[in-house]
C-alpha positions in Angstrom: -4.3 -26.6 12.0 -6.8 -24.8 14.2 -10.3 -25.0 12.6 -10.4 -21.2 12.6 -7.3 -21.1 10.5 -8.5 -22.9 7.5 -8.4 -22.9 3.8 -11.6 -21.7 2.3 -11.1 -22.2 -1.4 -9.3 -24.5 -3.9 -5.5 -24.3 -4.0 -5.2 -22.6 -7.4 -5.3 -18.9 -6.8 -3.3 -16.2 -5.0 -3.4 -17.0 -1.3 -4.8 -14.3 1.0 -4.8 -14.5 4.8 -7.9 -12.8 6.3 -7.3 -11.9 10.0 -10.7 -10.8 11.3 -12.7 -11.7 14.4 -16.0 -10.3 13.2 -17.9 -13.2 11.5 -20.0 -11.0 9.2 -17.0 -9.1 7.9 -15.1 -12.3 7.5 -17.9 -13.8 5.5 -18.1 -10.7 3.3 -14.4 -10.9 2.5 -14.4 -14.6 2.0 -17.3 -14.4 -0.5 -15.7 -11.5 -2.4 -12.3 -13.1 -2.7 -13.4 -16.6 -3.6 -15.6 -15.2 -6.3 -12.4 -13.7 -7.8 -10.6 -17.1 -7.5 -8.4 -16.1 -4.6 -7.4 -18.8 -2.1 -8.5 -17.7 1.3 -7.1 -18.6 4.7 -8.9 -17.3 7.8 -7.7 -16.4 11.3 -9.8 -14.9 14.1 -6.9 -13.7 16.4 -3.2 -12.9 16.5 -2.3 -16.4 17.7 -4.0 -18.1 14.7 -2.6 -15.4 12.3 0.9 -16.3 13.4 0.2 -19.9 12.8 -1.2 -19.2 9.4 1.7 -17.0 8.3 4.3 -19.6 9.2 2.5 -22.8 8.1 0.6 -21.5 5.0 2.5 -18.4 4.0 0.1 -16.1 2.1 0.9 -13.7 -0.7 -1.1 -10.9 1.0 -2.6 -10.3 4.4 -5.9 -8.5 5.1 -5.7 -7.5 8.8 -8.1 -6.1 11.3 -6.5 -4.1 14.1 -8.9 -4.8 16.9 -8.3 -8.5 17.7 -9.3 -10.3 20.9 -5.8 -11.3 21.9 -3.7 -8.4 20.7 -3.4 -5.4 18.5 -3.0 -5.6 14.7 -0.3 -2.9 14.7 1.9 -5.0 16.9 1.3 -8.0 14.7 2.2 -5.9 11.6 5.6 -4.9 13.2 6.2 -8.6 14.0 5.5 -9.8 10.5 7.3 -6.9 8.9 10.5 -7.8 10.9 11.0 -10.9 8.7 8.9 -10.7 5.6 7.7 -8.3 2.9 4.3 -9.9 2.5 1.9 -7.0 1.6 -0.4 -6.1 4.6 -3.6 -4.2 4.0 -5.2 -3.0 7.2 -9.0 -3.2 7.3 -10.3 -1.5 10.4 -13.2 0.5 11.9 -10.6 2.9 13.4 -10.8 5.9 11.1 -8.6 8.3 13.0 -5.5 9.7 11.2 -3.3 8.7 14.1 -4.3 5.0 13.7 -3.6 5.1 10.0 -0.2 6.6 10.5 0.7 4.1 13.2 -0.3 1.2 11.1 1.5 2.4 8.0 4.6 3.4 10.0 4.6 -0.1 11.5 4.9 -1.6 8.0 1.4 -1.9 6.6 1.2 -1.3 2.9 -2.3 0.2 2.9 -5.3 1.0 5.1 -9.0 0.7 4.4 -11.6 2.1 6.8 -14.7 0.1 7.3 -17.2 0.0 5.6 -15.7 -0.2 2.2 -16.7 -1.6 -1.2 -15.5 -4.7 -3.0 -14.1 -2.7 -5.9 -12.0 -0.6 -3.6 -10.7 -3.6 -1.8 -9.8 -5.4 -5.0 -8.0 -2.4 -6.4 -5.9 -2.1 -3.2 -5.1 -5.9 -3.3 -3.9 -5.5 -7.0 -1.6 -2.7 -6.0 -0.2 -4.6 -3.1 0.5 -7.7 -5.2 2.0 -5.7 -8.0 4.3 -3.9 -5.6 5.4 -7.3 -4.0 6.2 -8.6 -7.5 8.3 -5.6 -8.3 10.3 -6.0 -5.1 10.7 -9.8 -5.7 12.0 -9.4 -9.3 14.0 -6.2 -8.7 12.2 -4.6 -11.6 11.3 -1.6 -9.5 14.9 -0.5 -9.9 15.6 -1.8 -13.4 12.8 -0.6 -15.6 11.2 2.6 -16.6 8.3 3.3 -14.3 5.2 4.4 -16.2 2.3 6.0 -14.4 -0.1 7.4 -17.0 1.7 10.3 -18.8 4.6 10.2 -16.4 7.7 8.1 -17.2 10.7 7.8 -14.8 14.0 6.2 -15.8 16.0 5.4 -12.7 19.2 4.6 -14.6 19.2 7.9 -16.4 17.6 9.8 -13.5 15.2 11.3 -15.9 11.5 12.2 -15.6 9.3 12.7 -18.7 5.8 14.0 -18.8 4.0 13.3 -22.1 7.4 12.6 -23.6 8.9 16.0 -22.5 11.8 16.1 -20.1 10.9 17.5 -16.7 13.5 19.6 -14.9 13.8 18.3 -11.4 16.2 19.0 -8.5 17.9 15.9 -7.0 15.5 16.0 -4.0 12.4 16.4 -6.2 13.5 13.5 -8.3 14.1 11.2 -5.3 10.7 12.2 -3.9 8.9 11.6 -7.2 10.8 8.2 -7.7 9.9 7.0 -4.2 6.2 7.8 -4.8 6.3 6.1 -8.3 8.0 3.0 -6.9 5.1 2.7 -4.4 2.3 3.8 -6.8 -1.1 3.1 -5.3 0.3 2.9 -1.7 0.0 5.5 1.0 3.3 6.6 2.3 3.3 8.5 5.6 5.0 11.8 6.1 7.6 10.1 8.3 8.3 7.3 5.8 8.8 9.8 3.0 11.0 12.1 5.0 13.2 9.3 6.3 13.7 7.8 2.8 14.3 11.1 0.9 15.9 13.4 3.5 17.2 10.9 6.1 16.2 9.8 9.7 17.0 13.1 11.3 14.3 14.9 9.2 11.2 12.8 10.1 9.4 15.8 11.7 10.0 18.3 8.9 6.5 18.0 7.4 6.5 21.6 6.3 9.5 20.9 4.1 7.7 17.9 2.6 4.6 20.0 1.8 6.8 22.6 0.1 8.4 20.0 -2.2 5.1 18.3 -3.0 3.7 21.7 -4.1 6.8 22.2 -6.3 6.4 18.7 -7.8 2.7 19.3 -8.5 3.5 22.5 -10.4 5.9 20.5 -12.6 3.9 17.3 -13.3 0.2 18.2 -12.8 -1.8 19.9 -15.5 -3.8 21.5 -12.7 -1.8 21.6 -9.4 -4.9 22.6 -7.5 -6.7 19.5 -8.6 -3.9 16.8 -8.8 -4.5 13.6 -10.6 -1.1 11.9 -10.0 0.1 13.1 -6.6 -2.7 12.6 -4.1 -2.8 13.8 -0.5 -4.0 11.5 2.3 -5.1 14.2 4.8 -3.1 14.0 8.0 -1.4 10.8 6.9 0.9 11.4 3.9 0.8 11.0 0.1 0.0 8.5 -2.5 0.8 8.4 -6.2 -2.2 7.2 -8.2 -1.4 3.8 -9.7 -1.6 3.5 -13.5 -4.6 1.2 -13.5 -6.8 3.5 -11.5 -5.6 6.6 -13.4 -6.7 5.1 -16.7 -10.0 3.9 -15.0 -10.7 7.5 -14.1 -9.9 8.7 -17.6 -12.2 6.2 -19.1 
């Protein structure tokens, strides 16, 4: 194995691949992850990242976009074409267009540098939980619980604080999609394609109208939502249960 693609911790924790060419940021991530007993593999460019993904498959990837031999967005598309490994982009590019491109390419989340350790760890936990749900199929089999909101996919029911919420079929599909991806940013295009179909990916006004309707039905104060969060210029995110209760505490 190339010396830049190397294991940085004992083989007993969840394996995370860090793809980052900046040594200071790589050191920051390595220290934070090993302290939480993650197993860390490092790569400094796309070529080494490809080698690491195939020879030492990780359970999650932290990916910088600006790499010396290629763009992280292209690498994301490549990885996503054959695996559902969670990918969290960590980049100095803070423009909305860059976030949308990365997420539409298949990234699960996006963190703009600089960021704190707690935020990073929260996003990692969300990514790993989502991967587990996909692997076990539980995302479609069990009642989804996000704070006071419970969704039963088999009965096609939504309950808020135990009370049945009257939803139209599209409102329910939209709410279910966000709940199944709780904690993850979904772009406007991703949501429109999944809920309305591939011919509606530019109907962002329609999506805004339905999100406003949903907030009136599931938020105690639609003007200050606590469940259905807007990622300005990018899309929407349903707050995951862990962070919802952290805020309440």
